[in-house]
C-alpha positions in Angstrom: -35.0 -79.7 19.4 -31.8 -78.5 20.2 -30.9 -74.9 21.4 -32.2 -72.2 19.5 -31.2 -68.6 20.5 -31.1 -65.2 18.8 -29.6 -61.8 19.8 -29.7 -58.2 18.0 -26.8 -56.8 16.2 -27.2 -52.9 17.8 -24.5 -51.2 15.7 -22.2 -51.7 12.6 -18.5 -51.5 13.5 -16.3 -49.4 11.5 -14.1 -52.2 10.3 -15.5 -55.4 9.7 -13.5 -58.5 11.3 -14.8 -61.2 9.0 -16.6 -60.4 5.7 -19.3 -62.6 4.6 -20.0 -63.0 0.9 -21.5 -65.0 -1.9 -19.1 -66.4 -4.5 -15.6 -67.9 -4.1 -13.1 -66.4 -1.8 -11.2 -63.5 -3.3 -8.0 -65.7 -3.8 -9.8 -68.2 -5.9 -11.4 -65.4 -8.5 -10.3 -63.0 -11.0 -11.1 -60.3 -8.8 -13.5 -58.6 -6.5 -16.2 -58.6 -9.0 -16.7 -62.1 -8.8 -18.0 -62.0 -5.3 -20.7 -60.0 -3.6 -20.3 -58.9 0.0 -23.3 -59.5 2.2 -25.1 -56.8 4.5 -24.4 -56.2 7.9 -26.8 -58.1 9.9 -29.2 -56.8 12.5 -30.0 -60.1 14.2 -28.1 -63.2 14.8 -29.8 -66.8 15.1 -28.1 -69.5 16.7 -29.8 -73.3 15.9 -28.5 -76.3 17.2 -29.7 -79.1 14.8 -28.1 -81.9 16.7 -25.2 -82.2 19.0 -22.0 -81.1 17.2 -24.1 -79.5 14.4 -24.6 -75.9 15.3 -25.5 -72.9 12.7 -25.0 -69.3 13.1 -27.1 -67.3 10.9 -27.0 -63.6 10.0 -30.0 -62.1 9.0 -31.1 -58.2 7.9 -34.5 -56.8 9.7 -35.8 -56.9 6.0 -35.2 -61.1 6.3 -32.2 -61.1 3.7 -29.5 -63.5 4.5 -26.0 -62.3 5.7 -24.2 -65.5 5.7 -23.8 -68.2 7.9 -21.5 -70.7 9.5 -21.3 -74.1 11.1 -20.0 -74.6 14.4 -19.4 -78.2 16.6 -21.2 -76.5 19.7 -23.4 -73.7 20.8 -20.1 -72.1 22.7 -18.1 -72.2 19.7 -21.1 -70.6 17.8 -21.2 -67.6 20.5 -17.5 -67.3 20.3 -17.5 -66.9 16.6 -20.3 -64.3 17.0 -18.4 -62.3 19.6 -15.4 -62.2 17.8 -17.2 -60.9 14.5 -19.5 -58.3 16.4 -17.8 -57.6 19.6 -19.8 -55.3 21.8 -22.5 -54.6 19.3 -24.2 -58.0 20.3 -27.2 -57.9 22.6 -28.2 -60.4 25.3 -28.7 -64.1 23.8 -32.5 -64.7 24.2 -34.3 -68.3 23.9 -36.5 -68.6 20.9 -39.9 -70.3 22.3 -40.0 -73.8 21.9 -43.6 -73.4 20.1 -42.2 -71.5 17.1 -41.6 -73.5 14.1 -38.9 -71.1 12.4 -36.4 -69.7 14.6 -35.0 -67.2 11.8 -38.6 -66.1 11.0 -39.1 -65.3 14.6 -35.9 -63.5 15.0 -36.5 -61.3 12.3 -39.9 -60.3 13.4 -38.5 -59.5 16.8 -35.8 -57.0 15.3 -38.6 -55.5 13.2 -40.7 -55.2 16.3 -37.8 -53.7 18.3 -36.9 -51.1 16.0 -40.8 -50.3 15.3 -40.9 -49.9 19.1 -37.7 -47.7 19.5 -35.6 -50.2 21.3 
């Protein structure tokens, strides 16, 4: 199993640097009503499926998907996260090896941090 990390997104930026959406890019549609902007994430999950095959998942505290991107390396995925979310990203934390689903684990962790007042 490759690298699996997660980080909380502590605040929403006033102006998004990247917009995650469902549907075709605006330039390929007849108008903005043909795409749906995804919500701002509360947690990021970085999962290395195999060398050169890394995904950066964005999730709300309710477990709703907020987009995902493919990257060639863990460092590339971290760079993308920093570009999109700037200083709002918390420290990257390791997903324990005995955890089966990194996304479920990270969503539970963000829920717990909100309930605990972190």
